matplotlib code that plots the C-alpha trace (Angstrom):
import matplotlib.pyplot as plt

x = [9.0, 9.7, 8.8, 5.9, 4.7, 4.9, 7.1, 4.1, 2.6, 5.9, 6.4, 2.8, 3.2, 6.6, 5.3, 2.3, 4.6, 6.9, 3.9, 2.8, 6.2, 6.2, 2.9, 3.6, 3.6, 0.3, 0.0, -2.7, -3.0, -5.6, -4.7, -1.5, -0.4, 2.8, 3.4, 4.5, 6.4, 7.6, 8.9, 10.9, 11.6, 10.1, 6.5, 4.1, 0.7, -1.6, -3.6, -3.7, 0.0, 1.0, 4.5, 5.1, 8.3, 7.1, 4.2, 3.4, 1.6, -0.3, -2.2, -1.8, -3.1, -1.6, -2.1, 0.0, 1.2, 3.2, 6.7, 9.6, 9.2, 5.6, 6.4, 9.0, 6.2, 4.8, 8.1, 8.5, 12.0, 12.1, 8.7, 8.6, 10.5, 11.9, 12.8, 14.8, 14.4, 15.5, 17.5, 17.1, 14.1, 10.4, 7.8, 4.3, 1.0, 0.7, -0.2, -3.3, -3.7, -7.2, -7.5, -5.3, -5.6, -3.2, -5.8, -6.1, -2.5, -1.1, -3.7, -2.6, 1.0, 0.0, -2.1, -0.6, 2.0, 2.8, 4.0, 6.7, 6.0, 8.6, 7.8, 7.0, 4.6, 7.4, 8.4, 4.8, 4.1, 7.4, 8.3, 5.6, 2.5, 4.3, 5.9, 2.7, 0.8, 3.5, 3.2, -0.6, -0.4, 2.1, 0.0, -3.3, -4.7, -8.0, -7.2, -4.1, -4.0, -1.8, -1.7, 0.4, 0.9, 1.2, -1.3, 1.0, 3.7, 1.2, -1.2, 0.5, 1.0, -1.8, -1.7, -4.8, -6.8, -5.5, -1.9, -2.9, -4.8, -1.6, 0.0, -2.9, -6.4, -7.7, -7.4, -9.0, -6.4, -7.0, -4.3, -5.4, -3.4, -1.7, -4.7, -7.1, -9.3, -8.5, -7.8, -6.4, -8.2, -8.2, -11.1, -12.0, -12.8, -14.9, -16.9, -17.5, -18.6, -21.1, -19.3, -18.6, -20.0, -17.6, -18.1, -16.9, -20.3, -20.3, -23.0, -22.2, -21.3, -18.8, -21.0, -23.4, -21.9, -22.9, -20.1, -17.5, -16.2, -15.5, -12.9, -13.8, -11.3, -11.5, -13.0, -16.0, -15.0, -13.6, -9.8, -9.5, -9.0, -11.7, -12.1, -13.7, -16.8, -16.4, -13.3, -14.9, -17.9, -15.8, -13.6, -16.7, -16.9, -13.6, -13.7, -13.3, -14.4, -11.7, -9.2, -8.5, -9.4, -9.9, -6.7, -4.8, -6.3, -5.2, -1.7, -1.8, -3.1, 0.1, 2.2, 0.1, 0.5, 4.3, 4.4, 2.0, 3.8, 7.2, 6.0, 4.4, 0.7, -1.5, -4.8, -5.8, -9.0, -9.1, -10.7, -11.4, -12.3, -14.7, -12.3, -13.2, -16.9, -17.2, -16.5, -13.2, -11.2, -13.8, -13.7, -9.9, -9.7, -12.1, -9.9, -6.7, -8.1, -9.4, -6.0, -4.5, -2.1, -3.7, -1.7, -3.5, -7.1, -8.5, -11.4, -13.4, -15.4, -18.1, -17.9, -21.0, -20.5, -23.1, -23.9, -24.7, -28.0, -28.3, -30.7, -28.6, -25.4, -26.9, -28.1, -24.7, -23.0, -25.2, -24.8, -21.0, -21.0, -21.3, -17.5, -16.9, -14.6, -12.2, -9.7, -12.0, -14.4, -16.7, -18.6, -18.2, -19.7, -17.3, -18.5, -16.8, -18.3, -15.9, -12.5, -9.2, -8.8, -5.3, -6.5, -9.6, -12.3, -12.7, -16.0, -15.1, -16.6, -15.6, -15.0, -11.7, -10.1, -11.3, -14.9, -15.7, -16.6, -15.2, -17.1, -19.8, -21.2, -24.2, -26.8, -27.1, -30.5, -29.0, -26.1, -28.5, -30.8, -27.9, -26.5, -29.8, -30.3, -26.7, -26.7, -30.0, -28.5, -25.5, -23.1, -20.9, -20.3, -16.7, -16.9, -14.1, -14.4, -11.6, -13.2, -14.8, -18.2, -18.0, -17.0, -19.8, -22.3, -21.2, -21.3, -24.9, -25.9, -24.3, -26.0, -29.4, -29.4, -26.8, -26.5, -23.5, -22.7, -22.0, -18.8, -19.5, -16.2, -14.9, -11.7, -8.9, -10.6, -8.3, -10.3, -12.8, -15.1, -14.4, -17.9, -17.7, -15.0, -17.3, -20.2, -18.1, -17.1, -20.6, -22.0, -19.2, -18.2, -14.8, -12.1, -9.1, -6.6, -3.0, -0.6, 1.4, 0.4, 2.3, 5.6, 4.7, 7.4, 7.5, 6.8, 3.5, 2.6, 3.1, 1.0, -1.9, -2.0, -3.0, -5.8, -7.3, -8.8, -7.2, -5.9, -7.2, -4.1, -1.7, -4.1, -4.5, -4.9, -5.8, -4.8, -4.3, -7.9, -9.3, -7.6, -8.3, -12.0, -12.2, -12.9, -12.0, -9.1, -6.9, -4.0, -3.7, -1.4, -3.8, -1.2, -0.5, -2.2, 0.4, 2.9, 5.9, 4.6, 5.9, 3.8, 5.2, 3.7, 6.9, 7.4, 3.9, 4.3, 7.4, 5.4, 2.6, 5.1, 7.2, 4.9, 7.6, 8.8, 12.3, 13.5, 12.5, 13.9, 10.6, 9.2, 6.8, 3.1, 0.5, 2.5, -0.4, -1.9, 1.2, 0.6, 2.6, 4.4, 1.9, -1.1, 0.4, 1.0, -2.5, -4.0, -1.9, -2.9, -6.0, -7.4, -7.5, -8.7, -11.7, -12.4, -12.5, -14.6, -11.6, -10.7, -11.8, -9.5, -6.6, -4.9, -3.3, -1.3, -3.7, -4.5, -7.2, -6.4, -4.6, -0.8, -0.3, 2.9, 6.1, 9.7, 10.8, 14.5, 14.3, 12.5, 10.3, 9.1, 12.5, 14.7, 15.4, 12.2, 13.9, 15.1, 11.6, 11.3, 14.3, 12.5, 11.5, 10.0, 12.8, 9.9, 6.2, 4.0, 0.4, -1.6, 1.6, 3.4, 6.4, 5.2, 8.0, 11.6, 14.4]
y = [4.5, 2.5, 4.6, 6.2, 2.9, 1.9, -1.0, -3.3, -2.2, -2.6, -6.1, -7.0, -5.5, -7.1, -10.5, -10.3, -9.4, -12.3, -14.6, -13.4, -14.0, -17.5, -18.6, -22.0, -21.8, -23.1, -24.6, -23.3, -24.6, -24.2, -27.4, -28.9, -27.1, -26.0, -22.5, -19.5, -18.1, -19.3, -16.9, -17.8, -15.5, -14.0, -13.4, -11.3, -12.6, -10.1, -13.1, -12.8, -11.8, -15.2, -15.5, -17.9, -19.2, -19.5, -19.0, -20.0, -18.0, -19.3, -17.1, -14.0, -15.6, -17.3, -21.0, -22.0, -20.3, -22.2, -23.6, -24.0, -27.8, -27.5, -24.8, -27.0, -29.2, -26.4, -25.8, -27.1, -26.8, -24.4, -23.0, -21.7, -18.5, -18.9, -15.8, -16.5, -13.4, -15.1, -12.7, -9.7, -8.0, -8.6, -10.0, -8.6, -7.8, -4.7, -1.6, 0.5, 4.3, 4.8, 8.5, 10.9, 13.4, 12.2, 12.8, 16.6, 17.1, 15.5, 17.2, 20.6, 19.7, 19.1, 22.3, 24.7, 24.9, 23.3, 25.7, 24.5, 24.0, 26.5, 29.1, 32.5, 35.3, 37.3, 34.4, 33.6, 37.2, 38.0, 34.6, 31.9, 33.8, 35.8, 32.7, 30.8, 33.6, 33.8, 30.1, 30.4, 33.3, 31.4, 28.3, 30.1, 28.8, 30.2, 29.7, 30.2, 27.4, 26.5, 24.5, 24.2, 27.5, 26.9, 28.7, 29.1, 30.7, 33.0, 33.9, 37.1, 38.6, 37.1, 38.1, 40.1, 40.0, 43.5, 42.1, 39.3, 41.7, 43.7, 40.6, 39.4, 40.8, 39.4, 35.6, 34.0, 33.1, 30.2, 29.2, 26.5, 26.0, 22.7, 21.4, 22.3, 24.0, 27.6, 29.5, 32.8, 34.3, 37.5, 39.9, 38.5, 35.1, 36.6, 38.5, 35.3, 33.5, 36.3, 37.2, 40.8, 42.9, 44.4, 47.8, 46.4, 46.0, 43.1, 40.5, 37.8, 38.5, 36.6, 33.6, 33.6, 30.5, 27.7, 25.9, 28.5, 32.0, 34.8, 36.7, 40.4, 43.2, 46.5, 48.1, 45.8, 43.9, 40.5, 40.2, 37.3, 34.7, 32.0, 29.3, 25.8, 25.5, 29.1, 28.0, 25.0, 27.1, 29.7, 27.0, 25.6, 28.8, 28.0, 26.5, 23.0, 21.0, 22.5, 22.9, 19.2, 16.7, 12.9, 12.5, 14.6, 12.6, 9.3, 10.6, 11.8, 8.4, 6.8, 9.1, 8.5, 4.7, 5.1, 6.9, 4.5, 1.4, 2.9, 3.4, 0.0, 0.9, -1.4, -0.1, 3.6, 5.4, 9.0, 11.7, 14.3, 12.5, 15.1, 18.0, 19.4, 18.9, 16.4, 12.7, 13.2, 11.0, 8.2, 8.0, 8.2, 5.3, 3.2, 3.7, 3.0, -0.2, -1.4, -0.8, -3.4, -0.9, -0.4, -2.1, -0.9, -0.7, 2.8, 3.9, 7.0, 9.4, 11.7, 14.9, 16.7, 20.2, 21.9, 24.5, 22.0, 20.6, 17.5, 15.5, 16.0, 15.0, 11.9, 10.8, 11.4, 9.4, 6.4, 6.8, 6.7, 3.1, 2.3, 2.8, -0.1, -2.9, -5.2, -2.3, 0.7, 1.2, 4.2, 3.5, 6.4, 9.8, 12.3, 15.1, 17.7, 17.8, 20.5, 22.0, 21.5, 21.9, 23.4, 26.3, 27.0, 25.6, 22.2, 21.6, 21.1, 21.1, 22.8, 25.9, 27.4, 29.6, 32.7, 31.5, 30.2, 26.6, 26.3, 25.7, 23.0, 22.2, 19.9, 19.3, 15.9, 15.4, 16.2, 13.7, 11.1, 11.6, 11.6, 8.4, 6.7, 7.6, 6.8, 3.4, 2.5, 3.1, 1.0, 3.9, 4.2, 7.4, 8.8, 11.9, 14.2, 15.1, 16.3, 18.0, 15.8, 17.5, 16.8, 13.2, 12.7, 14.1, 11.8, 8.8, 9.6, 10.0, 6.7, 4.9, 6.4, 6.5, 4.0, 0.3, -1.4, -3.6, -0.5, 0.3, 4.0, 5.7, 8.7, 10.3, 12.0, 12.2, 14.6, 14.4, 11.7, 11.6, 8.5, 6.9, 7.2, 4.5, 1.7, 3.1, 3.0, -0.5, -1.7, -0.2, -1.3, 2.3, 2.4, 5.0, 5.9, 7.9, 8.5, 10.0, 11.7, 15.1, 14.5, 15.4, 19.1, 21.1, 21.9, 25.6, 24.6, 22.4, 25.4, 27.6, 25.1, 25.5, 29.2, 28.2, 24.9, 24.1, 21.7, 18.4, 18.9, 20.9, 17.9, 14.9, 15.1, 12.1, 8.8, 5.4, 2.8, 3.5, 2.4, -1.0, -1.4, -0.9, -3.0, -0.2, -1.2, 1.1, 1.8, 4.2, 7.1, 9.9, 12.6, 13.6, 16.4, 17.9, 18.8, 18.3, 18.1, 14.8, 11.4, 9.9, 6.3, 3.6, 3.0, 6.7, 7.0, 3.6, 4.9, 8.0, 5.7, 3.8, 6.7, 9.8, 11.8, 12.3, 11.1, 14.5, 16.5, 16.6, 17.5, 15.5, 12.6, 13.5, 11.6, 8.5, 6.7, 6.3, 4.7, 1.3, -1.8, -2.8, -5.5, -3.2, -0.6, -3.3, -4.7, -1.2, -0.6, -3.9, -5.9, -2.9, -0.8, -3.8, -4.2, -0.4, -0.8, -4.1, -6.0, -8.3, -11.4, -10.6, -8.6, -7.3, -10.5, -13.4, -16.3, -18.9, -17.7, -14.0, -11.9, -12.0, -8.3, -8.2, -6.4, -7.4, -4.8, -4.1, -4.1, -6.2, -3.5, -6.0, -6.3, -3.4, -0.5, 1.5, 4.7, 3.0, 1.9, 5.1, 4.0, 0.8, 0.8, -1.7, -3.5, -4.7, -4.4, -7.1, -6.8, -9.9, -11.9, -9.5, -7.4, -3.8, -1.9, -2.6, -0.4]
z = [44.6, 41.4, 38.3, 40.1, 41.8, 45.4, 46.2, 46.7, 43.4, 41.6, 42.9, 41.9, 38.4, 37.9, 39.0, 36.6, 33.8, 34.6, 34.8, 31.4, 30.0, 31.5, 30.0, 28.3, 24.6, 23.4, 19.9, 17.6, 14.1, 11.3, 9.6, 8.1, 5.0, 3.3, 4.4, 2.4, 5.4, 8.7, 11.4, 14.5, 17.4, 20.5, 19.5, 21.5, 20.2, 21.9, 23.0, 26.8, 26.8, 25.4, 24.0, 21.1, 19.4, 15.8, 13.4, 9.9, 7.2, 4.1, 1.6, 3.8, 7.0, 10.1, 9.9, 12.9, 16.1, 18.7, 19.1, 16.7, 16.4, 15.4, 12.8, 11.1, 9.9, 7.7, 5.9, 2.3, 0.9, -2.0, -1.3, 2.3, 3.2, 6.7, 8.9, 12.1, 14.2, 17.4, 19.6, 17.2, 18.8, 19.2, 16.7, 17.4, 15.6, 13.5, 15.5, 15.3, 15.7, 17.2, 16.3, 14.3, 11.5, 8.8, 6.1, 6.8, 7.7, 4.5, 2.4, 3.8, 3.0, -0.6, -1.1, 1.4, 4.1, 7.5, 10.2, 12.5, 16.2, 17.2, 14.5, 16.2, 15.1, 13.4, 11.2, 10.5, 9.3, 7.6, 6.0, 6.1, 5.0, 2.3, 0.9, 0.9, -0.8, -3.4, -4.2, -4.3, -6.8, -9.0, -9.1, -9.5, -6.3, -5.1, -1.4, 0.8, 3.3, 6.3, 9.5, 12.6, 14.5, 18.2, 20.5, 23.5, 21.3, 19.5, 22.3, 23.6, 20.2, 18.1, 14.4, 13.3, 10.1, 9.3, 9.4, 7.1, 4.8, 4.4, 3.0, 0.9, 0.7, -2.6, -1.8, 1.2, 3.9, 6.4, 8.9, 11.4, 14.6, 15.3, 17.3, 14.5, 17.2, 16.2, 13.0, 11.7, 8.7, 6.6, 6.1, 2.7, 4.2, 7.0, 4.4, 2.3, 5.4, 6.3, 9.5, 8.2, 5.3, 2.8, 4.4, 7.8, 9.4, 11.8, 10.9, 13.4, 17.0, 19.2, 20.0, 17.0, 15.6, 17.9, 19.6, 18.6, 19.3, 16.9, 18.9, 18.9, 19.3, 21.3, 18.2, 18.4, 15.2, 14.6, 15.0, 12.6, 15.3, 15.4, 18.0, 17.9, 15.7, 14.4, 12.6, 11.0, 10.0, 8.2, 6.6, 5.0, 2.8, 1.1, -2.4, -1.0, -4.0, -6.2, -3.4, -3.0, -5.7, -5.8, -7.8, -5.2, -2.4, -3.9, -4.2, -0.6, 0.6, -0.8, 1.3, 4.4, 3.9, 3.6, 6.9, 8.7, 7.6, 8.4, 12.0, 12.4, 11.9, 9.9, 11.2, 11.4, 12.3, 11.0, 13.2, 10.5, 7.3, 5.9, 6.5, 3.1, 3.6, 0.8, 0.1, -1.8, 0.5, 0.5, -3.3, -3.3, -0.8, -2.8, -5.9, -3.9, -2.6, -5.9, -7.5, -5.1, -3.6, -0.2, 2.6, 5.7, 7.1, 7.0, 9.2, 8.2, 10.4, 9.1, 11.1, 12.3, 13.8, 15.9, 13.3, 10.6, 9.4, 11.5, 9.4, 6.3, 8.0, 9.6, 6.2, 4.7, 7.5, 6.8, 3.0, 2.9, 4.1, 0.4, 0.2, 2.7, 1.8, 3.8, 4.0, 4.0, 6.9, 6.8, 9.9, 12.3, 13.1, 14.7, 17.1, 19.2, 22.7, 23.8, 23.0, 24.8, 28.6, 28.3, 26.1, 28.2, 25.9, 27.6, 29.4, 33.0, 36.5, 38.8, 36.7, 35.5, 38.1, 36.2, 36.5, 33.0, 32.1, 28.6, 25.3, 25.1, 21.7, 22.4, 25.1, 26.6, 25.0, 21.5, 21.9, 23.1, 20.1, 17.7, 19.2, 19.0, 15.4, 14.4, 16.0, 14.5, 11.1, 11.9, 12.5, 15.6, 17.5, 18.0, 20.2, 21.2, 24.9, 27.2, 30.2, 32.9, 32.4, 28.7, 29.3, 31.7, 29.3, 26.6, 28.9, 29.9, 26.2, 25.2, 28.0, 27.4, 23.6, 22.4, 21.8, 23.7, 20.7, 18.6, 20.6, 20.8, 21.6, 23.5, 22.4, 24.5, 27.9, 29.8, 33.0, 34.1, 37.1, 39.1, 38.8, 35.0, 34.6, 35.8, 33.8, 30.7, 31.3, 32.2, 29.0, 26.6, 25.9, 24.2, 24.8, 22.6, 24.6, 25.2, 27.7, 25.0, 26.2, 29.4, 27.8, 28.4, 30.2, 33.9, 32.8, 31.2, 34.2, 36.5, 34.2, 34.3, 38.1, 37.5, 35.1, 36.4, 39.7, 42.2, 41.1, 37.6, 36.8, 37.1, 36.9, 33.2, 30.9, 32.7, 31.4, 34.2, 35.5, 32.2, 32.5, 36.2, 35.5, 32.4, 30.0, 26.3, 25.4, 22.4, 22.0, 19.6, 18.6, 17.4, 14.7, 13.9, 16.9, 19.5, 16.7, 19.0, 20.3, 19.2, 16.5, 16.4, 18.7, 20.6, 21.4, 22.9, 24.6, 26.5, 27.7, 28.9, 30.9, 32.3, 32.2, 30.5, 27.0, 26.1, 24.8, 27.9, 31.4, 33.2, 36.1, 35.2, 35.2, 37.2, 37.8, 39.4, 35.9, 34.2, 32.6, 31.9, 28.7, 28.0, 28.5, 26.1, 23.5, 23.9, 23.5, 20.4, 18.8, 19.7, 21.5, 18.3, 16.3, 18.7, 18.4, 14.6, 14.7, 13.3, 16.2, 14.3, 11.4, 12.8, 15.9, 17.3, 16.0, 15.8, 13.1, 10.8, 11.1, 8.5, 8.9, 9.9, 12.0, 12.8, 13.2, 15.8, 16.1, 19.9, 22.5, 24.0, 26.6, 28.3, 27.2, 29.5, 29.7, 28.5, 25.4, 24.2, 22.0, 20.0, 18.8, 15.1, 12.8, 10.9, 8.7, 8.5, 7.0, 5.9, 5.0, 4.8, 2.5, 3.4, 2.8, 4.6, 5.6, 7.0]

ax = plt.figure().add_subplot(projection="3d")
ax.plot(x, y, z, "-o")
ax.set_aspect("equal")
plt.show()
């Protein structure tokens, strides 16, 4: 075996990679002109794996891509900046992150606290919550907010609302887990949300909030733990409009931009844009763009939860397109089909070993109707589905209700029924996925065998099958969910090639689904651009496109595979302008 491949597969893959590297340099030019910038080096264009030697940039766009001799004709002494990156690493298009949650994560950092991946229950109750409450009181905040506790660490000693009440009973407390699929709250917030009365009477039972679970204790009352849509429902009763303002959001966008550009991302689709149930981030992005300070393309999703008024939310999703510009794209609806397979809330078939099937938020008929109505108004669907039954239901709905040209997308896809790969490809259904979860330890792998049926325990997140079947695919990090995962493109690229995370010693996961370097780079660049309807403007190095590119300090096409995660952008360029440098 060679990195999880048979010898025959290894030779075939290596030969294809060598062929891609050997493709003759083709010359592309948009017309002779004096360039503002000329770059020499090994250039991965994301155009059918072509490698070029040079390109020229004028007025923020590529005007020439080809060999060094041809590029020299675009140089005017005293005007054209020349960068010779030959032998220093790889030049490549700017990367895209097809799904993450920087907006909510950075917002929480600005108004609350982030809980560490390894923080345990004792630290949470004796240090983190008291400190956060103290800060809230000193600032006059109306809400105590936090995010990041890890379910596997907390599950055997889950904090209760009574323990939170003992720390603070007069300000609503809301602490989301690191996946944002669960939350811990105090009694006051449950009362405000109508889950309990002030006298302790239970007003909503365990499954009264559609698509969620209010965890009930042995006393017949809520424990303070909320799962899936129950947590989003209760969160909607916070004072969201005053909690996070437009000015605060604009300041946060600057910080997000700094992180994205430092990691090499110039395109990003957010998976939780209406986290505060308002349009605060939309308005902030519009101001940020108009100020001339925005140096990446931001895609917004309008989330619709199964307990919401569907007609109102569909109208809202169509209305926010008024914020669109060349750098702001408010074109998506986000739904949760199910939860997460590892925590027992994914929608799977066959059942979990204890006999349950997870949480499913929507019927197939509902998803079909939503897709039809959204696509008719020019809005694309972006649905979270991890379990194979959930994925299948979304595929059926997209085929029966959607328009292929709308590039309706499925996110995460932990398990996929074999026939659904071809059905996705045939109907232009996009996926944004990643093997970053595969860095989980051998202990977790063994635990999953006690929860999940058969191969589902260790055949988790596919990748190669998407490419083999011609499914349009982009990569994502889901930041800050599973916050111990790499967030940069080269960290997740290495996992997609090796099936194991660089800082762990566990055995590789599902090696049959590992992909090639070129496939990973394609999914990170032009793949994300296509998902975001940007492929005619960005995502590859070609004349006429915006000059979004990276100078990477390592050649990730040829370096030892276990060194790929060490690669960093020495510089990030957006529309021909250097916007980050080490």
